[in-house]
N, C-alpha and C positions, 0 to 999 in steps of 0.2 A: 632805204630803197622804197619806191612807190610800186604797189601791186594793185592791179585792178582784176577782180574776179568776176567773170561774166557767166550768168546762167543763160545758156542758149535755148532753153526750153520755151516753146511758145504754145504748148498744149493748154487749153482752158477747160477741157472736159475730162472727167465729170466736174472738176474744179481746178483752179490754178494752184499747183503745188508751191509751197514755200521752198526756196533753195537752201535747205538745212545743211546739206553737205558743204556748201560754200561757207556757212557760219563756222563749221568745224575747222576748215582750212584757215579761215581768217584768224580764229583764235589760236591756231597752232603756230602761225608765223608773225603775229603781232603781239606785243612788240618783239623785235626791234623795228619791223617794217611798218610803213603806213599802208593800210589796206582799205579799199573800198569795194563794194559789191554793186554790180549793175545787173538787174533782172530784166531780160528782154520781154517778159510779160508786162512789165511796168513801162519800159522805155518805148515799146511798140514798134520802132523802126530803126533802120541804120543811121538816119540823120541824127536821132537822139543819142545813139551810141557815139557817133562822130563828135558830137558836142561834149560828151563826157570825156572822151579821149583828149580833145583839144584843151579842155580846162584842167584836167588832172595830170596829163603827161606821164603815164606810168612807165616804169622800166620793164615790168613783166606784166603780161596780160594772160590770165588763166581762163580758159574756156571750159566750162562744165558741160559735158554732153550727156544728158540724162536719157534721152530717147533716140533710138535708131529709126523707128517708124511709128506710125499711129496705131498699130496692131488691129487694123480693120481689113480683114481679108477681102471684103467686097470693094473697098475703095482705098487701097494701100497708098500711103504717102510717106516717103522717106525724107529725112531732114538734112542729109549731107549737103545738098545744094544751098540751103539756107545758111548752114554753117560756113560753107565756102564763101558765100557772099559777105558774111560778117567778118571773116578773116580778110577779105579784100578791103573792106572799110577800115579795119584795124591797120593794115599795111599802108593804106593811103593817109591815115591821120595820126600814125604813131610809128616811132622807130623801136617800139618795145619788143621784147622777146616773147613769142607766143608759145604757151604751154597748154596741151590738151589733157583732159582728165574727165572723170565722172563715170557713172555706171555704164552708160552706153559705149563710151570710149573703151572701157575695160573689156567689154565683150568682143570688140573688133579693133584692137589697137593698130594692127598692121594695115588694115583697110583704110582707117582714118588717116594714118600717117602718110600712106602712099597717095591718097587722093586730095589731101589738104596741104596748104602751104604753112605748116606749123614747124616750130623749131624743136619741140620736145614733147614727150608724152609721159604721163605718170599713170601706171596701171595700179588699180586697187584703191585703197583708202588714201585720199589726198591729204588727210591730216598728218601723214608721215612725211609731207613734203617740206618740212622746215629745213632739213639739211640741204635740199635742192636750192631753196631760196637764199641760203647762205653761200653756196658754192658755185652757182651757175656760171659766173664770169670766168672761173678757172677751167671749165670744161672745154675740151677741144673737139670731141665727138659727142653727138647728141642722140644716143640710142633711146629706144623705148624699153623700159624695164620696170619691174615691180616697184611700188612705192618705196622711197628711200628710207 
């Protein structure tokens, strides 16, 4: 199975963070799965993500939500709209199953699941998601629950 893990974080200050959580998930599920990571800090826009989706054609797309907002009280910016836009691009360019996770998602899983067009959510450490990646096709109901 092909899995694409996407770091949705676009914050560059004070420095762009490396998506280390996705490395842990990648190592937990490969092999047997083919896994690639796409970092939105490197891809820069939705068109670049669309190209990755078209070329790779993943079965599962995991979105890591690191930040809920920019933590600036004077000029607060939330990221749910940007993530919604990314999911729209994914839906347009892929038939893959969309899974949400990450530290930001874990803080507000119900809010993200109710406001975004995702198929599933993993709360907590995603490195425990290897059983999900093996069994997702068997599932009939897709609840949000702690890491498998």
